[in-house]
C-alpha positions in Angstrom: 190.1 113.8 9.5 188.6 111.3 12.0 190.4 108.1 10.9 194.1 107.8 10.1 194.6 104.0 9.8 197.9 104.2 7.8 199.7 107.4 8.7 201.9 105.7 11.3 201.3 102.1 10.5 204.0 99.8 11.8 205.9 102.6 13.6 206.7 103.1 17.2 205.9 106.4 18.9 206.8 107.4 22.4 204.7 110.0 24.2 205.8 111.8 27.3 202.6 112.8 29.2 200.5 109.9 27.7 198.1 109.6 30.7 196.1 112.8 30.5 195.3 116.0 28.7 196.7 116.5 25.2 199.3 113.7 25.6 196.5 111.2 26.2 194.6 112.4 23.2 197.7 112.1 21.1 198.3 108.6 22.4 194.8 107.6 21.3 195.3 109.2 17.9 198.7 107.6 17.4 197.1 104.2 18.2 194.3 104.9 15.7 196.9 105.8 13.1 198.5 102.4 13.4 201.4 103.1 15.7 202.7 101.1 18.5 202.4 103.5 21.4 205.0 103.8 24.1 203.6 105.7 27.1 205.8 107.7 29.5 204.1 109.2 32.5 203.5 108.9 36.2 200.6 106.4 35.6 199.6 104.3 32.6 196.3 106.1 31.8 195.6 104.5 28.3 194.8 100.8 27.9 196.2 100.6 24.3 199.7 101.6 25.3 202.0 98.8 24.0 204.8 99.6 26.4 204.8 101.9 29.4 207.6 103.6 31.4 206.9 105.3 34.7 208.6 108.7 34.9 208.8 111.8 37.0 210.1 114.2 34.3 211.6 116.5 37.0 214.0 113.7 38.0 217.2 113.7 35.8 218.3 110.2 36.8 214.8 108.8 36.0 214.9 110.5 32.6 218.3 109.0 31.9 217.0 105.5 32.8 214.0 105.8 30.6 216.0 107.2 27.7 218.3 104.3 27.8 215.5 101.8 28.0 213.5 103.1 25.0 213.9 101.1 21.9 216.1 102.1 18.9 214.4 103.4 15.8 211.5 105.3 17.2 209.6 107.1 14.5 208.2 109.7 16.8 208.6 111.3 20.2 206.0 113.6 21.6 206.7 115.9 24.5 203.4 116.8 26.1 204.0 116.5 29.9 201.0 117.6 31.9 201.8 119.6 35.0 199.5 120.4 37.9 198.9 124.0 38.4 199.2 123.3 42.1 202.8 122.3 41.7 205.5 124.6 42.9 206.6 126.7 39.8 210.2 125.6 40.1 209.2 121.9 40.0 206.8 122.6 37.1 209.5 124.1 35.1 211.8 121.2 35.7 209.0 118.7 34.7 207.8 120.6 31.7 211.0 122.1 30.2 214.2 120.6 31.6 212.8 117.0 31.6 211.4 117.0 28.1 214.5 118.6 26.6 216.8 116.1 28.4 214.7 113.1 27.2 214.6 114.3 23.6 218.3 115.1 23.4 219.2 111.6 24.7 216.7 109.8 22.5 217.0 111.7 19.2 220.3 110.2 18.0 218.8 106.8 18.2 215.6 107.6 16.4 214.6 106.3 12.9 215.8 108.2 9.9 213.5 111.1 9.3 211.6 110.6 12.5 209.7 113.4 14.2 209.8 115.1 17.5 206.8 117.3 18.5 206.8 119.7 21.4 203.9 121.7 22.8 204.1 125.5 22.6 201.9 128.4 23.7 200.4 131.2 21.5 202.6 134.2 21.1 201.3 137.4 22.4 202.6 140.9 23.2 204.2 139.6 26.4 206.5 137.2 24.7 208.9 139.8 23.3 209.2 141.5 26.7 210.1 138.2 28.3 212.8 136.9 26.0 215.4 137.1 28.7 213.1 135.0 30.9 212.7 132.4 28.1 216.4 132.2 27.6 216.9 131.7 31.4 214.2 129.0 31.4 215.9 127.1 28.5 219.1 127.1 30.5 217.4 125.8 33.7 219.1 122.9 35.5 218.2 121.0 38.6 220.9 122.8 40.5 219.7 126.2 39.5 215.9 125.6 39.8 215.5 126.5 43.4 214.2 130.0 43.7 214.0 130.5 39.9 210.3 131.5 40.0 210.8 134.0 42.8 213.8 135.5 41.1 211.9 136.1 37.9 208.6 137.2 39.4 206.6 134.2 38.5 205.0 133.9 41.9 203.4 137.3 41.4 202.3 136.5 37.9 201.1 132.9 37.9 199.4 133.1 34.5 202.8 133.6 33.0 204.1 130.1 34.0 202.2 128.1 31.3 203.0 130.7 28.7 206.7 130.6 29.6 206.8 126.8 29.4 205.2 126.9 25.9 207.4 129.7 24.7 210.5 127.9 25.9 209.6 124.6 24.3 208.7 126.3 21.0 212.1 128.0 21.0 213.8 124.6 21.7 212.0 123.0 18.8 213.2 125.8 16.5 216.8 125.6 17.9 216.9 121.8 17.1 215.4 121.9 13.6 218.7 120.5 12.2 220.5 119.5 15.4 220.8 115.8 14.4 221.9 116.2 10.8 220.1 115.8 7.4 218.8 112.4 8.3 218.1 112.9 11.9 214.7 113.6 13.5 212.7 116.6 12.6 211.7 119.0 15.4 208.4 120.9 15.4 206.1 122.6 17.8 202.3 122.3 18.1 200.7 125.4 19.6 197.4 125.0 21.4 195.2 127.6 23.1 195.3 125.8 26.4 197.9 123.3 27.7 195.4 120.4 27.5 194.7 121.1 23.8 191.1 122.3 24.5 189.8 125.7 23.4 188.6 128.5 25.7 184.8 128.8 25.7 184.6 131.9 23.5 186.8 130.3 20.8 184.9 127.0 21.0 181.6 128.9 20.4 183.0 130.8 17.5 184.4 127.7 15.9 181.3 125.6 16.6 183.3 122.8 18.3 183.3 121.7 21.9 186.5 121.4 24.0 186.8 117.6 23.5 186.5 117.9 19.7 189.1 120.6 19.7 191.5 118.4 21.8 191.1 115.6 19.2 191.7 118.0 16.4 194.9 119.2 18.1 196.0 115.6 18.5 195.4 114.9 14.8 197.7 117.9 14.0 200.4 116.2 16.1 200.0 113.0 14.1 200.4 115.0 10.9 203.7 116.4 12.2 204.9 112.9 13.1 204.0 111.4 9.8 205.8 111.2 6.4 203.4 113.8 5.1 205.5 116.3 7.1 208.8 114.9 5.8 210.0 118.4 4.7 208.8 120.2 7.8 211.2 121.0 10.7 211.7 123.9 13.0 208.0 124.9 12.3 205.2 125.9 14.6 201.8 124.7 13.7 198.9 126.5 15.4 196.0 124.2 16.4 194.4 126.8 18.6 191.2 127.7 16.9 192.7 130.8 15.2 193.8 132.4 18.5 197.4 132.9 17.3 196.2 134.5 14.0 193.7 136.7 15.8 196.3 137.9 18.3 199.0 138.5 15.7 196.7 140.5 13.4 195.4 142.6 16.4 199.0 143.4 17.5 200.0 144.4 14.0 196.8 146.4 13.3 195.9 144.2 10.3 
């Protein structure tokens, strides 16, 4: 599906993280699908953004200002904040979990009937079930409880856990909010990608016969599907656009 000229025609879609990675790919795909794209990020990053709001998603006051400024009747809200792996883990968790949650919860009541919210998740693996207490604590994170969170939960000693934790927490949030805004409120779904930027690891890319850039575009198209009227009956769902990584992991864990 390379061209989607009518899926979001005449609709407004706001994208947190619109300047790079998967968020940028989704911004381009939404534009190609006919949407007016509202970018939200530290820099503009995409020339076809119709409106742009500068935001540090780790700053609650800034989130509140942007939420209040966004127009009524958004058809879609994508939560794909890119975080720098060099960031302090406590700051990354605020920017990639607390910030997106806060923005969505403020904006959702003002969205169009049947609109869509799409978060970014991480593939489940054997480690998720052993870290459920950590996922719960991450979902409850606030600016005044963030300092020292990573050290308390051992994230400094296990840096590869951080991006997984962010993805698991946002997937859980999407499921929690499947019906949070009533029968006519926005739908809440999660897009799972193999890597945070939507690309595939080299081994999966080779097996699938696609390069990383093509995989990122395919993941972005999956996000457009979740935003569109074609997914009107879909909420609280997790859609894997990870080259089969989730399926391979799950069948391996269950011995299937």
